[in-house]
Steps between C-alpha positions, in 0.01 A plus 500: 500500500230707671217268406691196618580674829135597550396138439756394763353749749144380434608140548695586818187666642298193405762281668480699819122475507503127419756421769310711753170329414659156513638573846170637623319196358735277697459691826126568481379193304292663224478434127520721192295395197453161668878450503642364822820631653704226329347558156542875522860445610565306179364791294705744708829312463459475122438875465779570749763301308391653169524850646839452661633350177373800300656743747835323477468498120443878505826560684693250290369637169542868582842432651606317185376789284689753710814287488472470121458877465811557710699244298390679183643824642164663570536528876745529786624198696378668821149407386592133481637516855164638614314222313715239676423666834126483426530130417690439825212666687204344332591144403586369848173641633298343218668162548451508878134588453451218249663254740291610799167517316578166334584349840168623642315349204679164530463495877129575460462192284682294759280639778186426294609137491565495875870430449660796680460729795218733406598769751805581285290596197362826645834649611664386176223675304554822698874486437443448126234771487718762670794402278272540199399849617868594546582364154225722356677803647833383356343425160340846487833669577674279245244574228548873560879473488499286185268743324712796616812336357328444164372860501848637572648301213223627270573861602870449432418376150303813410 
């Protein structure tokens, strides 16, 4: 569990940096490793979706394990209520972030083809970026709570 969580944190940090660089590339018109803003955005969205999927998988898998332990009589149902609360916190934020970042990516492609109002892309990026930062806060709190729940169940089993 710890290793998987650490990988999630590394990928979330990479996501943050990639999204920040993609935005800066769009605003200031520079390249990274000869990749234009659009090409770097493709790389960023692929890593972003992979990361968000892994984070959701972490919460689903650990939640399922905790639920199974409780069903097997190795934990209190209060723990499952806390797991459900964590999921109610984190999943809506992850989904909203995926929708906003995906919308920025799609809108960027439309703008690149001169098919939409380009002025909307910058504010939409800022909205998605700030939502992503907020979701990082929520994910960090949720990781801590999920790990605390698992630790409490482990202590009860000793």
